[in-house]
Each structure stands twice: as C-alpha cells, then as structure tokens.
C-alpha positions in Angstrom: -32.8 -3.7 7.4 -31.8 -3.1 3.7 -31.7 0.7 4.2 -29.5 0.2 7.3 -27.1 -1.9 5.2 -27.1 0.6 2.4 -26.3 3.5 4.7 -23.6 1.5 6.5 -22.0 0.5 3.3 -22.2 4.1 2.0 -20.6 5.4 5.2 -17.7 2.9 5.1 -17.3 3.6 1.4 -17.0 7.3 2.0 -14.5 6.8 4.8 -12.5 4.6 2.4 -12.6 7.3 -0.3 -11.4 9.9 2.1 -8.5 7.7 3.1 -7.6 7.3 -0.5 -7.8 11.0 -1.0 -5.5 11.5 1.9 -3.0 9.0 0.4 -3.2 10.7 -3.0 -2.9 14.3 -1.9 -0.8 14.1 1.2 0.8 10.6 1.2 -0.9 10.0 4.6 -2.7 6.7 5.3 -5.1 7.3 8.1 -5.8 3.6 8.6 -2.2 2.8 9.1 -1.7 5.8 11.3 -4.6 4.8 13.6 -4.1 1.0 13.6 -0.6 0.4 12.3 0.2 -2.2 9.7 -1.3 -5.3 11.2 -4.1 -7.8 10.7 -6.8 -5.3 11.9 -5.9 -2.8 9.2 -6.1 -5.6 6.6 -9.6 -6.4 7.9 -10.6 -2.7 7.6 -9.3 -2.6 4.0 -11.2 -5.8 3.2 -14.5 -4.4 4.7 -14.1 -1.2 2.7 -13.5 -3.3 -0.5 -16.6 -5.4 0.2 -18.7 -2.3 0.8 -17.4 -0.8 -2.5 -18.5 -4.0 -4.3 -21.9 -3.8 -2.6 -22.2 -0.1 -3.6 -22.1 -1.2 -7.2 -25.6 -2.6 -6.8 -26.8 1.0 -6.3 -26.6 1.4 -10.1 -29.2 -1.3 -10.5 -31.4 0.3 -7.8 -31.3 3.7 -9.4 -32.3 2.1 -12.7 -35.3 0.4 -11.0 -36.4 3.6 -9.3 -36.3 5.5 -12.6 -38.5 3.0 -14.4 
C-alpha cells in the first residue's frame, strides 16, 4: 500500500512539475486548457500541492535507507 501511495504521489508530482514547466517556458497552463478555470482545476492544484508535501517525506526515507 505504501509503495502504491509513493508511486501515485510521485506521478502526480511529476505531472504538476511538467505543468509548471509549460507555464514557465510557453505560458501555457495545461490544467486550465483541459479543465478550464473552475472548481475541478482548483481540486487538481490542491492534490498536486498535497502530493508535493508528501514527497518531502522521501528525504527522510532516503536517509533511513542509507543508514
């Protein structure tokens, strides 16, 4: 279960990073393009943000694996 959560969070985090790259390089927001600016896009942004916070725990996991 934990591995599934890790991979899901990592995948969503990567998708969010790609979206930010598109915004930075091309001024193109893929989420707004696909979903518009509505409550659903806000939920997507919130989920990406939560996954980013969860991914911070990977630093602690890497430290545990190295020890």
